[in-house]
C-alpha positions in Angstrom: -25.6 46.3 -139.2 -27.7 49.4 -139.5 -25.9 52.7 -139.9 -28.4 54.5 -137.7 -27.0 52.9 -134.6 -23.4 53.9 -135.2 -21.9 55.4 -132.0 -24.4 54.1 -129.4 -23.4 52.0 -126.3 -23.5 48.7 -128.1 -21.2 50.2 -130.8 -18.8 51.4 -128.1 -18.6 47.9 -126.7 -18.3 46.4 -130.3 -15.4 48.6 -131.4 -13.7 48.9 -128.0 -13.5 45.1 -127.6 -12.5 44.3 -131.2 -9.8 46.9 -131.2 -8.5 45.4 -128.0 -8.8 41.9 -129.3 -7.1 42.5 -132.7 -4.3 44.6 -131.1 -3.7 42.2 -128.2 -3.5 39.2 -130.6 -0.9 41.2 -132.6 -2.8 40.7 -135.8 -2.4 43.1 -138.7 -5.9 42.9 -140.1 -9.4 43.5 -138.7 -11.7 42.3 -141.5 -15.4 43.4 -141.1 -18.3 41.8 -142.9 -21.0 44.4 -142.0 -24.1 42.6 -143.4 -25.7 46.1 -144.0 -29.4 46.4 -143.9 -31.4 49.6 -144.6 -32.0 52.1 -141.8 -35.6 52.3 -140.5 -37.7 54.9 -138.7 -37.8 53.0 -135.4 -35.6 53.7 -132.3 -35.8 50.1 -131.2 -32.3 48.9 -130.3 -30.9 52.4 -129.8 -29.0 52.9 -126.6 -27.3 55.9 -124.9 -23.6 56.0 -125.8 -22.4 56.4 -122.2 -23.9 53.2 -121.0 -20.7 51.4 -121.9 -17.5 52.8 -120.4 -15.2 52.5 -123.4 -11.6 53.8 -123.6 -11.2 57.4 -124.6 -10.0 56.6 -128.1 -13.0 54.5 -128.8 -15.3 57.2 -127.4 -13.8 59.7 -129.7 -14.2 57.3 -132.6 -17.9 56.6 -131.8 -18.6 60.3 -131.5 -17.0 60.8 -134.9 -19.0 58.1 -136.7 -22.3 59.0 -135.1 -21.9 62.5 -136.5 -21.1 61.3 -140.0 -22.7 57.8 -140.6 -20.7 56.5 -143.5 -19.6 52.9 -143.5 -16.1 53.8 -144.7 -15.5 55.9 -141.6 -15.3 52.7 -139.6 -11.8 52.4 -141.1 -10.7 55.2 -138.8 -10.9 53.2 -135.6 -7.2 52.3 -135.3 -6.3 56.0 -135.9 -8.4 57.0 -132.8 -7.1 54.2 -130.6 -3.4 54.3 -131.7 -3.5 50.7 -132.9 -1.3 49.3 -135.7 -3.7 47.0 -137.6 -5.7 47.9 -140.7 -9.4 47.5 -141.4 -10.8 45.9 -144.4 -14.6 46.3 -145.2 -15.7 43.2 -147.1 -18.8 43.5 -149.3 -19.8 46.7 -147.5 -22.0 47.8 -150.4 -23.6 44.4 -151.1 -27.2 43.7 -150.4 -27.0 40.3 -148.6 -30.7 39.7 -149.1 -30.3 39.4 -152.8 -26.7 38.1 -153.0 -26.3 35.9 -150.0 -24.7 33.0 -151.9 -21.7 35.2 -152.8 -21.5 37.5 -149.7 -19.0 35.4 -147.8 -16.8 34.5 -150.9 -13.4 35.9 -151.7 -12.4 36.9 -148.2 -8.9 38.2 -148.4 -6.3 35.7 -147.2 -4.5 37.9 -144.7 -1.9 36.1 -142.7 -3.7 36.2 -139.4 -6.9 38.3 -138.9 -10.0 38.9 -136.9 -13.0 38.4 -139.1 -16.0 40.3 -137.6 -19.5 39.4 -138.9 -22.1 42.0 -137.9 -25.7 40.9 -138.6 -28.6 42.8 -137.1 -29.7 39.9 -134.9 -27.0 37.2 -134.8 -27.1 33.5 -135.4 -30.1 32.0 -137.1 -32.9 31.0 -134.8 -34.3 27.5 -134.8 -37.3 28.1 -137.2 -36.3 30.8 -139.6 -33.4 32.8 -141.1 -33.2 36.2 -142.8 -30.7 38.7 -143.9 -30.5 39.7 -140.2 -28.9 36.3 -139.3 -25.8 34.3 -139.9 -26.4 30.7 -140.9 -24.3 28.0 -139.1 -23.6 26.4 -142.4 -21.8 29.6 -143.5 -19.2 29.4 -140.7 -17.2 26.5 -142.3 -17.1 28.4 -145.6 -15.5 31.3 -143.9 -13.0 29.2 -141.8 -11.9 27.5 -145.0 -10.8 30.9 -146.4 -8.7 32.1 -143.5 -5.6 30.8 -141.6 -6.0 28.4 -138.7 -4.8 31.1 -136.2 -7.4 33.6 -137.4 -10.6 34.2 -135.5 -14.2 34.8 -136.5 -16.3 37.0 -134.2 -20.0 37.1 -134.6 -22.4 39.8 -133.3 -25.3 38.1 -131.4 -28.2 40.0 -129.8 -30.1 38.8 -126.7 -33.1 36.7 -127.6 -35.1 36.1 -124.4 -32.9 33.3 -123.1 -29.9 33.6 -120.9 -26.7 34.2 -122.8 -25.1 31.1 -121.1 -28.0 28.9 -122.3 -28.0 30.5 -125.7 -24.3 30.2 -126.1 -24.5 26.5 -125.3 -27.0 26.1 -128.1 -24.9 28.1 -130.5 -21.7 26.2 -129.6 -23.4 22.9 -130.2 -24.7 24.1 -133.6 -21.3 25.4 -134.6 -19.5 22.2 -133.6 -22.0 20.2 -135.6 -20.8 21.8 -138.8 -17.2 22.4 -137.9 -16.3 19.9 -135.1 -12.6 20.7 -134.9 -13.2 24.4 -134.0 -13.0 26.1 -130.7 -15.8 28.4 -129.6 -16.0 31.0 -126.8 -17.9 34.2 -126.1 -18.0 37.5 -124.2 -21.2 39.5 -123.5 -22.5 42.7 -122.0 -26.1 43.9 -121.5 -28.0 42.7 -124.6 -25.0 41.9 -126.8 -22.7 38.9 -127.1 -19.7 38.2 -129.4 -19.2 34.6 -130.3 -15.6 33.7 -131.3 -14.6 30.8 -133.4 -11.1 29.6 -134.3 -9.5 26.5 -135.7 -6.5 26.8 -133.4 -6.6 25.7 -129.8 -3.6 28.0 -129.0 -5.5 31.0 -130.4 -8.6 30.0 -128.5 -6.6 30.0 -125.2 -5.2 33.4 -126.0 -8.6 34.8 -126.7 -10.1 33.4 -123.5 -7.2 34.9 -121.5 -7.6 38.2 -123.2 -11.3 38.2 -122.6 -10.7 37.6 -118.9 -8.2 40.4 -118.8 -10.7 42.7 -120.5 -13.5 41.7 -118.0 -11.3 42.8 -115.2 -11.6 46.4 -116.4 -15.0 46.4 -118.0 -18.5 45.2 -117.0 -18.5 42.2 -119.3 -18.8 38.4 -118.8 -16.9 35.7 -120.4 -18.1 32.2 -121.4 
């Protein structure tokens, strides 16, 4: 995550969808692993906020955080949307580049939670991996720290292959390290969220919720 992009259209989709998902699952905790990287001077990746037609509460939230780009302000999301869950920011001040081995450790053992991992780019590509990526080998480490009914959601940016084909690669790689998991995805424009859970029942719920969400918003479900 780069703070310079807070409040743009991808952010609207990000927060609108995850607020909807966490609330609709009835979970009390939305646990965010921001994987912060320093802002830069480019505008690459920046998009106009109104490209995604989010709900009014999400729009108000994104307007607020874009005017005051502090990571802690993300905790205000449920206040704007009227939701009942709480937000935990895990290792929000940690430099993942120098402390990767410990970044995913000590995740709070909330009863049921949505764990959102927000790298700059998404899952590791085939030939390289940096602080902008999530390693497939890190997924089991996270799953082992949370309840079976909990869900991991990973930010994944478009990488010059159709999302359907890319998802199939990602799913295969995830199942190679955690074969008993269930994997699904939802995407819009250049952004996909890949969801992983150890519970088939939770996976079915997530798929149903994604389909309901897609009936009102310009997103696609895999």
